[in-house]
Kinemage of the C-alpha trace (Angstrom):
@kinemage 1
@onewidth
@group {chain A} dominant
@subgroup {mainchain}
@vectorlist {calphas} color= white
{ca met a 1} P -126.993 59.054 176.713
{ca gln a 2} L -123.428 59.802 176.261
{ca arg a 3} L -122.068 61.211 172.918
{ca thr a 4} L -118.594 61.841 171.581
{ca gly a 5} L -117.281 65.426 171.844
{ca lys a 6} L -117.650 65.994 168.165
{ca ala a 7} L -121.440 65.369 168.263
{ca gly a 8} L -123.490 68.381 167.366
{ca ala a 9} L -126.908 69.374 168.500
{ca phe a 10} L -128.545 68.954 165.059
{ca thr a 11} L -127.517 65.300 164.780
{ca gly a 12} L -130.497 63.659 163.623
{ca val a 13} L -129.327 60.070 164.104
{ca asp a 14} L -128.859 60.699 167.811
{ca gln a 15} L -132.099 62.382 168.183
{ca val a 16} L -133.881 59.530 166.577
{ca lys a 17} L -132.097 57.059 168.920
{ca val a 18} L -133.345 59.194 171.898
{ca ile a 19} L -136.880 59.096 170.577
{ca asp a 20} L -136.902 55.346 170.125
{ca his a 21} L -135.479 54.634 173.555
{ca thr a 22} L -138.020 57.083 175.243
{ca leu a 23} L -140.950 55.407 173.479
{ca ala a 24} L -139.722 51.823 174.550
{ca gln a 25} L -139.833 53.123 178.113
{ca ile a 26} L -143.548 54.254 178.036
{ca pro a 27} L -145.999 51.541 179.069
{ca ala a 28} L -147.683 49.813 176.060
{ca val a 29} L -151.313 50.973 177.411
{ca his a 30} L -150.075 54.721 177.241
{ca arg a 31} L -148.179 54.416 173.956
{ca ala a 32} L -151.158 55.003 171.672
{ca asp a 33} L -151.477 58.519 171.946
{ca val a 34} L -148.075 60.316 172.193
{ca leu a 35} L -146.820 64.172 171.878
{ca val a 36} L -143.214 64.740 171.094
{ca thr a 37} L -141.877 68.230 171.757
{ca ile a 38} L -138.357 69.339 170.793
{ca asp a 39} L -136.763 72.766 170.361
{ca gly a 40} L -135.269 74.180 167.085
{ca ala a 41} L -132.518 71.615 167.232
{ca gly a 42} L -135.110 68.625 166.048
{ca ala a 43} L -135.990 70.607 162.858
{ca ser a 44} L -134.358 68.165 160.402
{ca his a 45} L -135.735 65.587 157.810
{ca glu a 46} L -134.338 62.734 159.833
{ca val a 47} L -136.377 63.523 162.875
{ca ile a 48} L -139.517 64.663 161.307
{ca asp a 49} L -139.702 61.829 158.704
{ca his a 50} L -139.198 59.435 161.607
{ca leu a 51} L -141.958 60.800 163.511
{ca thr a 52} L -144.290 60.869 160.537
{ca ala a 53} L -143.410 57.202 159.975
{ca leu a 54} L -144.421 56.383 163.633
{ca asn a 55} L -147.889 58.121 163.208
{ca thr a 56} L -149.725 55.197 161.936
{ca ala a 57} L -153.287 56.191 162.864
{ca asn a 58} L -154.235 57.420 159.652
{ca asp a 59} L -153.328 54.249 158.096
{ca his a 60} L -154.583 51.700 160.642
{ca gly a 61} L -157.324 53.564 162.333
{ca gly a 62} L -157.770 52.583 165.951
{ca arg a 63} L -155.268 50.027 165.787
{ca gly a 64} L -152.482 52.399 165.011
{ca arg a 65} L -150.576 54.965 167.211
{ca arg a 66} L -151.379 58.571 167.053
{ca leu a 67} L -147.985 60.349 167.476
{ca glu a 68} L -147.868 64.275 167.012
{ca tyr a 69} L -145.061 66.420 167.299
{ca ser a 70} L -144.291 70.160 167.825
{ca ile a 71} L -140.830 71.152 167.080
{ca gly a 72} L -138.937 74.457 166.901
{ca trp a 73} L -138.787 75.861 163.300
{ca pro a 74} L -136.062 78.108 162.086
{ca val a 75} L -136.841 81.698 161.155
{ca asp a 76} L -134.844 81.627 157.892
{ca thr a 77} L -135.295 83.360 154.765
{ca arg a 78} L -138.201 81.296 153.638
{ca thr a 79} L -140.075 81.960 156.848
{ca lys a 80} L -139.288 85.660 156.968
{ca ser a 81} L -140.654 85.889 153.369
{ca ala a 82} L -143.963 84.497 154.473
{ca leu a 83} L -144.103 86.704 157.380
{ca ala a 84} L -143.525 89.816 155.341
{ca arg a 85} L -146.702 88.934 153.279
{ca met a 86} L -148.874 88.477 156.233
{ca arg a 87} L -151.481 91.250 156.875
{ca gln a 88} L -152.185 92.852 160.230
{ca gln a 89} L -155.556 91.190 160.453
{ca asp a 90} L -154.084 87.911 160.030
{ca trp a 91} L -152.453 88.034 163.484
{ca thr a 92} L -154.420 87.162 166.636
{ca ser a 93} L -153.714 87.249 170.137
{ca gly a 94} L -151.774 84.538 171.928
{ca leu a 95} L -152.701 82.544 174.960
{ca arg a 96} L -150.897 81.600 178.209
{ca ala a 97} L -150.578 78.275 179.426
{ca asp a 98} L -153.510 78.748 181.944
{ca gly a 99} L -155.836 79.860 179.021
{ca arg a 100} L -155.617 83.582 179.646
{ca val a 101} L -155.182 86.029 176.726
{ca glu a 102} L -151.632 87.423 176.195
{ca thr a 103} L -152.058 91.054 175.097
{ca glu a 104} L -148.608 91.437 173.704
{ca ala a 105} L -148.046 88.316 171.968
{ca glu a 106} L -149.477 87.416 168.519
{ca val a 107} L -149.696 84.169 166.451
{ca val a 108} L -150.219 83.238 162.875
{ca asp a 109} L -150.496 80.362 160.668
{ca leu a 110} L -147.918 80.413 157.690
{ca thr a 111} L -148.960 76.940 156.237
{ca gly a 112} L -151.195 78.557 153.594
{ca ile a 113} L -148.525 81.062 152.468
{ca leu a 114} L -145.823 78.522 152.289
{ca arg a 115} L -147.827 75.902 150.456
{ca thr a 116} L -149.711 77.910 148.021
{ca gly a 117} L -147.948 81.178 147.740
{ca val a 118} L -146.595 83.153 144.833
{ca gly a 119} L -143.332 81.029 144.961
{ca gly a 120} L -145.100 77.735 144.817
{ca asp a 121} L -145.038 74.958 147.472
{ca glu a 122} L -142.006 75.823 149.644
{ca leu a 123} L -142.566 72.925 151.864
{ca gly a 124} L -142.721 70.327 149.171
{ca asn a 125} L -139.949 68.207 150.471
{ca trp a 126} L -141.530 68.050 153.943
{ca pro a 127} L -144.370 65.598 154.836
{ca ala a 128} L -147.738 66.745 153.635
{ca asp a 129} L -149.334 67.052 157.214
{ca leu a 130} L -146.443 69.617 158.426
{ca arg a 131} L -147.939 73.001 159.687
{ca val a 132} L -145.687 76.134 160.465
{ca ile a 133} L -147.007 78.475 162.966
{ca ala a 134} L -145.276 81.845 164.023
{ca arg a 135} L -145.256 83.891 167.025
{ca arg a 136} L -144.304 87.407 167.447
{ca thr a 137} L -143.763 89.737 170.542
{ca pro a 138} L -142.863 93.554 170.695
{ca arg a 139} L -139.298 94.487 171.445
{ca ala a 140} L -138.885 96.257 174.764
{ca ala a 141} L -138.106 99.938 174.749
{ca gly a 142} L -134.511 100.543 173.632
{ca glu a 143} L -133.723 96.990 172.630
{ca gln a 144} L -131.749 97.031 169.400
{ca ala a 145} L -132.395 94.143 166.999
{ca glu a 146} L -129.468 92.207 165.558
{ca leu a 147} L -128.355 92.452 162.001
{ca gly a 148} L -131.151 91.047 159.607
{ca glu a 149} L -133.881 90.860 162.237
{ca asp a 150} L -137.042 92.963 162.451
{ca ala a 151} L -136.667 96.174 164.375
{ca asp a 152} L -140.004 96.139 166.018
{ca phe a 153} L -140.749 92.423 166.786
{ca arg a 154} L -139.133 89.264 168.016
{ca tyr a 155} L -140.140 86.233 165.865
{ca gly a 156} L -140.365 82.558 166.583
{ca ala a 157} L -142.102 79.540 164.779
{ca phe a 158} L -142.601 75.856 165.305
{ca ala a 159} L -143.733 72.990 163.170
{ca thr a 160} L -146.612 70.524 164.021
{ca asn a 161} L -148.528 67.819 162.524
{ca thr a 162} L -151.594 68.351 164.722
{ca pro a 163} L -154.531 68.770 161.970
{ca ala a 164} L -156.984 70.625 164.023
{ca gly a 165} L -157.033 72.977 167.045
{ca gln a 166} L -156.944 76.693 167.353
{ca val a 167} L -153.534 78.345 166.459
{ca gln a 168} L -153.420 79.925 169.819
{ca trp a 169} L -153.801 76.561 171.623
{ca leu a 170} L -151.198 74.880 169.551
{ca asp a 171} L -148.715 77.840 170.436
{ca ala a 172} L -149.419 77.616 174.211
{ca arg a 173} L -148.982 73.809 173.794
{ca his a 174} L -145.508 74.154 172.135
{ca arg a 175} L -144.226 76.713 174.890
{ca thr a 176} L -144.843 74.308 177.622
{ca gln a 177} L -141.725 72.568 176.153
{ca ala a 178} L -139.655 74.993 178.192
{ca his a 179} L -139.726 72.914 181.286
{ca val a 180} L -137.495 70.417 179.689
{ca glu a 181} L -134.749 73.107 180.207
{ca asp a 182} L -135.698 73.253 183.926
{ca lys a 183} L -135.149 69.518 184.195
{ca met a 184} L -131.678 69.774 182.337
{ca lys a 185} L -130.637 72.331 185.092
{ca glu a 186} L -131.627 69.741 187.731
{ca leu a 187} L -129.634 67.243 186.019
{ca lys a 188} L -126.562 69.141 185.999
{ca ala a 189} L -127.228 70.110 189.575
{ca thr a 190} L -127.222 66.462 190.723
{ca gly a 191} L -123.841 65.751 189.027
{ca ala a 192} L -124.206 65.518 185.278
{ca glu a 193} L -122.527 68.867 184.777
{ca lys a 194} L -118.863 67.582 185.399
{ca leu a 195} L -118.125 63.965 184.420
{ca pro a 196} L -115.685 62.345 187.204
{ca ser a 197} L -113.551 60.083 185.026
{ca ala a 198} L -111.900 59.572 181.595
{ca ser a 199} L -113.541 56.155 181.496
{ca trp a 200} L -116.648 55.934 179.248
{ca asp a 201} L -118.207 53.409 181.284
{ca arg a 202} L -117.635 55.059 184.642
{ca asn a 203} L -119.181 58.339 183.168
{ca his a 204} L -122.089 56.342 181.850
{ca ala a 205} L -122.813 54.950 185.220
{ca trp a 206} L -122.480 58.495 186.633
{ca ile a 207} L -125.184 59.918 184.381
{ca gln a 208} L -127.587 57.218 185.139
{ca leu a 209} L -127.108 57.823 188.891
{ca ala a 210} L -127.628 61.598 188.239
{ca ala a 211} L -130.797 60.874 186.297
{ca leu a 212} L -132.089 58.582 189.219
{ca ala a 213} L -131.459 61.386 191.546
{ca val a 214} L -133.588 63.720 189.510
{ca thr a 215} L -136.357 61.215 189.368
{ca leu a 216} L -136.198 60.509 193.067
{ca thr a 217} L -136.178 64.305 193.934
{ca ala a 218} L -139.191 64.687 191.447
{ca trp a 219} L -141.372 62.082 193.108
{ca met a 220} L -140.503 63.491 196.655
{ca arg a 221} L -141.610 66.992 195.677
{ca his a 222} L -144.751 65.521 194.104
{ca leu a 223} L -145.723 63.091 197.002
{ca ala a 224} L -144.034 64.524 200.115
{ca leu a 225} L -143.406 68.279 199.888
{ca thr a 226} L -145.886 71.277 200.010
{ca gly a 227} L -145.557 74.872 199.368
{ca asp a 228} L -142.529 76.556 198.071
{ca leu a 229} L -140.578 72.939 198.417
{ca ala a 230} L -142.833 71.375 196.015
{ca lys a 231} L -141.387 73.502 193.260
{ca ala a 232} L -137.911 73.842 194.553
{ca glu a 233} L -134.680 72.814 192.867
{ca pro a 234} L -132.174 70.149 194.084
{ca lys a 235} L -129.855 72.951 195.335
{ca ala a 236} L -132.690 74.268 197.625
{ca leu a 237} L -133.710 70.827 198.759
{ca arg a 238} L -130.026 70.094 199.663
{ca phe a 239} L -129.683 72.959 202.243
{ca gln a 240} L -132.951 73.234 203.585
{ca ala a 241} L -135.264 70.288 204.963
{ca pro a 242} L -138.991 70.498 205.426
{ca gly a 243} L -140.711 70.340 208.865
{ca arg a 244} L -143.466 67.978 209.862
{ca ser a 245} L -146.136 70.225 208.473
{ca gly a 246} L -144.319 70.484 205.197
{ca ala a 247} L -143.244 74.001 205.843
{ca pro a 248} L -139.548 75.043 205.221
{ca gly a 249} L -137.436 74.279 208.336
{ca pro a 250} L -134.333 75.986 209.602
{ca pro a 251} L -131.467 75.772 207.283
{ca arg a 252} L -128.961 73.024 207.753
{ca pro a 253} L -125.812 74.194 209.253
{ca gln a 254} L -123.010 74.396 207.035
{ca ala a 255} L -119.770 72.547 207.647
{ca asp a 256} L -116.679 74.397 208.627
{ca pro a 257} L -114.124 73.978 205.523
{ca glu a 258} L -111.261 74.582 207.740
{ca asp a 259} L -112.081 71.826 210.252
{ca pro a 260} L -109.347 69.163 209.673
{ca thr a 261} L -111.426 66.312 211.141
{ca arg a 262} L -113.636 66.662 208.082
{ca leu a 263} L -110.975 66.117 205.603
{ca gly a 264} L -111.161 62.391 205.675
{ca leu a 265} L -110.226 60.410 202.691
{ca gly a 266} L -111.236 56.943 203.932
{ca arg a 267} L -112.819 55.035 206.684
{ca ala a 268} L -109.632 53.492 208.076
{ca pro a 269} L -107.753 55.652 210.542
{ca gly a 270} L -104.581 55.481 208.698
{ca his a 271} L -106.346 56.931 205.694
{ca arg a 272} L -107.643 60.104 207.139
{ca leu a 273} L -106.083 63.431 207.630
{ca gln a 274} L -105.482 64.134 211.376
{ca pro a 275} L -104.759 67.620 212.831
{ca asp a 276} L -101.085 68.337 213.701
{ca pro a 277} L -100.351 67.350 217.192
{ca arg a 278} L -97.534 69.763 217.497
{ca pro a 279} L -98.312 73.041 219.113
{ca ala a 280} L -98.139 76.132 217.141
{ca pro a 281} L -94.962 78.183 217.261
{ca arg a 282} L -95.066 81.089 219.559
{ca leu a 283} L -93.586 84.597 219.140
{ca thr a 284} L -91.059 85.142 221.857
{ca pro a 285} L -88.948 88.326 222.129
{ca asn a 286} L -85.197 87.898 221.294
{ca pro a 287} L -83.158 91.053 221.251
{ca cys a 288} L -80.178 89.596 219.845
{ca leu a 289} L -82.060 88.462 216.776
{ca thr a 290} L -83.872 91.866 216.316
{ca arg a 291} L -83.169 93.039 212.823
{ca arg a 292} L -81.855 96.571 212.050
{ca gly a 293} L -84.789 99.078 211.979
{ca thr a 294} L -87.257 97.010 213.922
{ca pro a 295} L -89.030 99.110 216.634
{ca ala a 296} L -88.283 98.239 220.163
{ca gly a 297} L -91.678 96.949 221.229
{ca glu a 298} L -92.044 94.735 217.959
{ca val a 299} L -91.557 90.938 218.404
{ca glu a 300} L -89.538 89.029 215.845
{ca pro a 301} L -91.435 85.662 214.490
{ca ala a 302} L -89.823 82.288 215.704
{ca pro a 303} L -87.496 80.854 213.269
{ca thr a 304} L -89.057 78.130 211.078
{ca arg a 305} L -85.966 76.187 210.806
{ca ala a 306} L -84.701 74.005 213.735
{ca pro a 307} L -81.871 75.591 215.908
{ca ser a 308} L -78.422 74.591 214.793
{ca ala a 309} L -76.056 72.925 217.315
{ca pro a 310} L -74.239 75.328 219.884
{ca pro a 311} L -70.594 76.063 219.002
{ca ala a 312} L -68.108 74.227 220.950
{ca his a 313} L -66.714 77.593 222.385
{ca pro a 314} L -69.554 80.106 223.069
{ca pro a 315} L -68.473 83.780 222.647
{ca thr a 316} L -67.708 85.740 225.522
{ca pro a 317} L -70.010 88.804 226.549
{ca his a 318} L -67.270 91.074 225.251
{ca ser a 319} L -66.897 89.086 221.917
{ca pro a 320} L -66.634 91.623 218.735
{ca val a 321} L -70.057 90.062 217.343
{ca glu a 322} L -71.798 90.861 220.586
{ca ile a 323} L -70.403 94.261 220.904
{ca thr a 324} L -71.270 94.994 217.245
{ca asn a 325} L -74.823 93.978 217.626
{ca arg a 326} L -75.436 95.806 220.746
{ca thr a 327} L -73.877 99.032 219.152
{ca arg a 328} L -75.988 98.679 216.006
{ca ser a 329} L -79.244 98.091 218.000
{ca ala a 330} L -78.529 101.121 220.160
{ca ala a 331} L -77.399 103.454 217.447
{ca thr a 332} L -80.224 102.826 215.273
{ca pro a 333} L -83.213 105.087 216.057
{ca pro a 334} L -86.793 103.624 215.854
{ca pro a 335} L -88.653 104.567 212.541
């Protein structure tokens, strides 16, 4: 979806529009149980209130739609205050996406501190089913924290309305949202990084074609490719074709950028750039045109301009010009 140049990343109206268009594309039979994941740009009242209104399972039971969300949450002053009040035993080890324990990362649920802490309900203007979960990882040796951040740990947080489930599992589920960044890289690689025109409609068609290319390459990797090519990006697929067994084949030969026959601008012969039929100029010796100070064995380049017409009365062999040129050539020693 195109947006104007002044549109920001935190524009809730645009994000709500994207959510509605996305839900409309999902078949009705798969639209009853949906999970929406967004990065930190989605932590706005417009987005979360809209998703809360779409979650009608609690009001209509089995006839409603169960829509859960997992959205990045800012580590602001309110969140930092809650983190400072957490004890060491409140933190628990995180999980990887495959279920293994992460020994360095730790997670904690901040909802209780933010809802019933000393400062009262700090989430009073947010939906009642919103939960805030934080994650921390130790900083690398020698890493210097930015001004206002913790010197020992890097913190992150997200908000969700999932009422049950382990905190570690909810954290691992939210971090799988990072694959969206990979899809954005693929979209840029297929043409969306640079728009071709100043026309809004032409650029809209260009983006639709780029999105279609991403979809086709994704299905091709899923159905037809194996090994490393099953996870390859469009740039790798463009320059390396698979063999019959699915293994990577030989790299495709690159075109010579200096080949003039490939500089075609159209199909008609008159619209293509053809090589120059004239032969290249040769370097021929001409002692009379040798400049002062040029070595005896060096050859002067041929003149680039066309030769002028010969004079009506050519100079005699003993003309002053001829004698002067010979005298200078003979008198000047080589450098």
